[in-house]
C-alpha positions as CSV (number, residue, x, y, z in Angstrom):
1,M,-25.4,-95.6,-88.6
2,K,-26.5,-93.2,-85.9
3,K,-28.1,-89.9,-87.0
4,F,-25.5,-87.2,-87.4
5,E,-22.7,-89.6,-86.3
6,E,-19.2,-88.3,-86.3
7,K,-16.7,-91.0,-87.0
8,T,-13.4,-90.9,-85.1
9,I,-10.4,-90.8,-87.4
10,Q,-7.8,-90.5,-84.7
11,T,-7.5,-89.7,-81.0
12,E,-4.7,-87.8,-79.3
13,V,-4.5,-87.8,-75.4
14,K,-3.4,-84.4,-74.3
15,F,-3.7,-84.9,-70.5
16,N,-4.2,-88.0,-68.3
17,G,-5.0,-87.0,-64.7
18,R,-6.2,-88.5,-61.5
19,I,-9.9,-87.8,-62.3
20,I,-10.1,-86.8,-66.0
21,T,-8.4,-87.4,-69.3
22,L,-8.5,-84.8,-72.0
23,Q,-8.3,-86.0,-75.6
24,V,-8.7,-84.4,-79.0
25,D,-10.5,-86.5,-81.6
26,E,-10.3,-85.8,-85.3
27,V,-13.7,-86.7,-86.7
28,E,-15.4,-87.1,-90.0
29,L,-18.6,-85.1,-90.1
30,P,-21.8,-86.3,-91.7
31,N,-21.1,-84.1,-94.7
32,G,-17.7,-85.8,-95.2
33,K,-15.6,-82.9,-93.9
34,T,-13.3,-83.2,-90.8
35,S,-13.2,-81.3,-87.6
36,N,-11.6,-81.7,-84.1
37,R,-13.5,-82.4,-80.9
38,E,-12.0,-81.7,-77.4
39,I,-13.3,-84.3,-75.1
40,V,-13.1,-84.7,-71.3
41,K,-13.2,-88.4,-70.3
42,H,-14.6,-89.0,-66.8
43,P,-15.3,-92.3,-64.9
44,G,-18.8,-91.2,-63.9
45,A,-20.3,-90.1,-60.7
46,V,-23.3,-90.6,-58.4
47,A,-25.5,-88.3,-56.4
48,V,-27.9,-89.0,-53.6
49,I,-31.1,-87.2,-52.6
50,A,-31.0,-88.1,-48.9
51,V,-34.0,-87.4,-46.6
52,T,-34.1,-87.8,-42.8
53,K,-37.0,-89.4,-40.8
54,D,-38.2,-85.9,-40.0
55,K,-38.4,-85.0,-43.8
56,K,-35.3,-82.8,-43.9
57,I,-33.1,-83.0,-47.1
58,I,-29.4,-83.4,-46.5
59,L,-27.2,-81.0,-48.4
60,V,-23.5,-80.2,-48.2
61,E,-21.9,-76.9,-48.7
62,Q,-18.4,-76.9,-50.2
63,Y,-16.0,-74.8,-52.1
64,R,-15.7,-75.6,-55.8
65,K,-12.4,-74.3,-57.2
66,A,-13.6,-74.4,-60.8
67,L,-16.3,-71.9,-59.9
68,E,-14.2,-70.0,-57.3
69,R,-17.1,-70.2,-54.8
70,S,-19.0,-72.3,-52.3
71,I,-22.2,-73.9,-53.4
72,I,-24.8,-76.1,-51.8
73,E,-25.2,-79.6,-53.3
74,I,-26.6,-83.0,-52.7
75,P,-24.0,-85.6,-51.6
76,A,-22.1,-86.8,-54.6
77,G,-18.8,-88.4,-55.8
78,K,-16.8,-90.1,-58.4
79,I,-17.2,-93.8,-59.2
80,E,-14.0,-95.7,-58.5
81,V,-12.6,-98.2,-61.0
82,G,-14.6,-101.4,-60.9
83,E,-17.2,-100.0,-58.4
84,A,-20.9,-100.3,-59.0
85,P,-22.8,-97.0,-58.9
86,E,-25.0,-98.1,-56.0
87,I,-21.9,-98.9,-53.9
88,T,-20.5,-95.5,-54.7
89,A,-23.7,-93.8,-53.8
90,L,-23.8,-95.5,-50.4
91,R,-20.1,-94.8,-49.8
92,E,-20.5,-91.1,-50.7
93,L,-23.6,-90.7,-48.5
94,E,-21.7,-92.2,-45.5
95,E,-18.5,-90.3,-46.1
96,E,-20.0,-86.8,-46.8
97,T,-22.9,-86.9,-44.4
98,G,-22.3,-89.5,-41.7
99,Y,-25.7,-91.1,-42.6
100,T,-26.5,-94.5,-44.1
101,T,-29.5,-96.3,-45.5
102,E,-30.7,-99.7,-46.4
103,N,-33.1,-98.3,-49.0
104,L,-31.3,-96.8,-51.9
105,E,-33.6,-96.3,-54.9
106,Y,-32.2,-95.6,-58.3
107,I,-33.9,-92.6,-60.0
108,Q,-32.1,-92.1,-63.3
109,S,-28.8,-91.3,-65.0
110,F,-27.9,-88.2,-67.1
111,A,-25.1,-86.5,-68.9
112,T,-23.6,-83.5,-67.2
113,S,-22.0,-81.6,-70.1
114,P,-22.4,-83.6,-73.3
115,G,-20.9,-80.9,-75.5
116,F,-17.4,-81.7,-74.3
117,A,-17.5,-84.4,-71.5
118,D,-18.7,-88.0,-71.3
119,E,-19.5,-87.8,-67.5
120,I,-22.7,-89.6,-66.5
121,I,-24.2,-89.0,-63.0
122,H,-26.4,-91.8,-61.6
123,L,-29.0,-90.3,-59.2
124,Y,-30.4,-92.2,-56.2
125,F,-33.0,-91.5,-53.5
126,A,-32.6,-92.5,-49.9
127,E,-35.5,-91.8,-47.5
128,N,-35.5,-92.4,-43.7
129,I,-31.7,-92.4,-43.5
130,N,-30.0,-93.2,-40.2
131,K,-27.1,-91.4,-38.5
132,M,-24.1,-93.7,-38.2
133,D,-22.6,-94.5,-34.8
134,S,-19.0,-94.4,-36.3
135,P,-19.1,-92.2,-39.4
136,V,-16.5,-93.0,-42.1
137,G,-15.4,-89.4,-42.5
138,L,-14.4,-87.2,-45.5
139,D,-11.4,-87.6,-47.8
140,E,-8.5,-85.6,-46.5
141,D,-8.9,-82.9,-49.1
142,E,-12.7,-82.5,-48.6
143,F,-14.2,-79.8,-46.4
144,V,-18.0,-79.7,-46.2
145,E,-20.7,-78.3,-44.0
146,L,-23.8,-80.4,-43.5
147,L,-27.3,-78.7,-43.9
148,H,-30.7,-80.1,-43.1
149,V,-33.4,-78.2,-45.1
150,S,-37.0,-78.4,-46.0
151,L,-38.1,-78.6,-49.6
152,S,-39.3,-74.9,-49.4
153,E,-35.9,-73.9,-48.0
154,M,-34.2,-75.8,-50.9
155,E,-36.4,-73.8,-53.3
156,V,-35.2,-70.5,-51.9
157,M,-31.6,-71.7,-52.2
158,V,-32.2,-72.5,-55.9
159,K,-33.7,-69.0,-56.4
160,K,-30.8,-67.3,-54.6
161,Q,-28.3,-69.5,-56.7
162,Q,-26.8,-71.0,-53.5
163,I,-27.7,-74.2,-55.3
164,Y,-26.0,-73.6,-58.6
165,D,-25.2,-77.1,-60.0
166,A,-27.4,-79.1,-62.4
167,K,-27.6,-82.3,-60.3
168,T,-28.9,-80.5,-57.2
169,A,-31.3,-78.4,-59.2
170,F,-32.5,-81.6,-60.9
171,A,-32.9,-83.2,-57.4
172,Y,-35.0,-80.2,-56.3
173,I,-37.3,-80.6,-59.3
174,W,-37.6,-84.4,-58.8
175,L,-38.4,-83.9,-55.1
176,K,-41.0,-81.2,-55.9
177,D,-42.7,-83.4,-58.5
178,Y,-42.4,-86.9,-57.1
179,W,-41.7,-86.9,-53.3
180,K,-44.5,-86.7,-50.8
181,E,-43.2,-84.7,-47.9
182,A,-45.9,-85.6,-45.4
């Protein structure tokens, strides 16, 4: 038995959408009582820390309806059914930025909102990326602006809360601690 495990008694799917499913699980708590848990099921996602040959970090600015504002992020996207995370990472890098790489390095995976969602993001690093001759292009419902920034400029964006999401803030911390700019 896992420490503090909550055993599922029953699951009721409340919503089954294109990206997420919302379910309510009735669970038995470690003390024998029962409770309900609202859970968002998500197929997982990837994010890419992409750095050009001249040591600029590629970021994208886009509007996030859930937050009702634009934020600046590292390139990222949802894993398609049956797609390996490293394939998704390369696809998202190409679609969102017009850059590609032959050197995609896995960094780590992490939960985004474990209190209510099972989404896991797989984070990759791509250095010395190359501009594509014929970029793939964005999805028809995606609108982004590409930014090329230094690590110090990225730090200012974090402080000003222009970078407002956890994956990009984590990327900044990783770059600051592990990446050698020179």
